[in-house]
N, C-alpha and C positions, 0 to 999 in steps of 0.2 A: 661259373665263370666270371671273373669281376668285370666290371663296366669302367673304363678309364677315360676320364673327361679332361679336357685342357680347361682350367679355371684362372682366374685371376690370382695373382699372388696372394692378394690381401681377402680373398673368398674366406667366408667364415670357416669352411671345411679345411682349407688350406691352412688357416691361422692356427686352428685347433691341433692339427697334427703336427705343425711344426713346434708348437708349445710343447706337445707330448714328448717330442724327440729332444728338445732342449732340456726338458726334465730328466729325461733318461741319460742323456750325456753327461749332466751335471751329477748324477748318481755314480755313474761309472769314472768320471774323471776328478771329481771333487771339486768341481768350480763352476760357476754360472756362465763363463765367458771363456770357454776353450777354443773358439775359434780364431785362428791367427789371420790377420788381415781383416779386410772389409766385409762385413756379414752382407748377404744377398738381400736384396729389397725389391720393392715393385718397380723401381726405377731400373735397375739392372739386370732383372730375370727376363730372359726373352720368352720364355714358356714354362708354364707349371702345370703339373698333372696330379690329378687325385683318383685313386682307384676306389671302388665301391663295390662292397659285397652285400647282397641282399639290401641295397639302399643306404648303407651305413659306410661313411668314410673310413677305409682300411690302409690306406698306404698313399705316399706322395713323393713327388720329385720334380726337378726343375733343370733348365739350362741357363747358364749365364754365358754369354759370348765373350771369348777373349780375342778373338781375331775374326777376320772374314770367314775363315775355314776350320775354326777350332772353338769348342764351348766347354765349359766345366759343369759336370754334374753337381747339382746343389741339393741339400735337403731330402735326400732319399730316406724315407722312413717307413716302416710297416708296424701297426699297432701289436703289441705281443700276442694278441688273441688270434691274429691272421697271419703270424709267421708260420712259414712252410706250406702255405694254401697257394702259392703262385701269384700272389700280390705283387711281390717284388720283381718277379720276371715281366709281368704285364706293363708295370710302370716304367721299366727300363726299356723295354720293346717300344712303348709310346715314345720315350725320350729319344731312342736311336732313329725311330721313323722319322720323327720330327726333324732331327739333326740332318738326316740323308736328304728328306724332302727340301730342306733350307740350304742344300749345298755344303754342309760341313763335311769334312774330311776326316776329323778326329775328335774324339771326346776324351777329357781328362778327368780325373777326380781325386779327392782325398778323403780318407777314412782314418781311422785312429788305431793304434796299436793295441788297445784294449777293446777292439771290436773284431776278433778273429772270425765271428760270423760273416761280417761284411766282407773281409777280405776273401774269405772261401767262396762266396757268392760272386765276387767280381771276377775273381778267377776262373770260377765254374762257366761263367758268361762270356769269357773271351778276353778279359782285360789282362794287361800285361803290366806288372810292376815297373815302374820309371823312378829316376831319381826325383826327389821332392822338388816341386817348381813353385815359382811366385811367391807368396807369403808363407809357404810351407817349407822352404828351403832349410832354414835353422830349427824347425820345430822337430823335436825328439819323439813326439807323440804321434806324429803324421807318417802316412803311408800312402804313396801316391800311385795311380794306375792310369792307362791309357789304352784305347782301342780305336783302331782306323775303322772307319765306315765305308 
C-alpha cells in the first residue's frame, strides 16, 4: 500500500518526479515545453502530494486553485516502474480528499491527446470530458476533464 504525503512543491522528491514527467512528455510530444499557459510553481500550487512505495518516490500530483470552489489538477505522474500498482489512484484520492476538505466543489484537469492511458485513467475515476478551458482552449493536443466533488 503506497504512503501518500503532502510535500512542498520544491521538495527534492517532487522536483525529481516532475523532471521525469517533463522528460517523458518531451519524448512523447517532441518538445521540451508542451504546456500551454503558465506552468505551475511553488507560488501557485496549493497542495502537492508524493506517493512512496517501499520508501521510494513513485508518483505525484497537485492542485492549483482557479477560484474559491474550483482547482486544477497539475503534474500527475507515476514512474513507469510503478504504473498499474495503484499509485495513481492513491495520489488522486489524496488530491480529491484535500479538495473536499478545502471546500472545493469541482476539479478540472488537462491531459494530452498522446496520453490515452491518462484519458482512460481519469474516465475510470469518474472524470468527464469537458470543452478545453483556459490556456487549453486553442490547443489541439489538449483534452480536458472535470469532476464534481
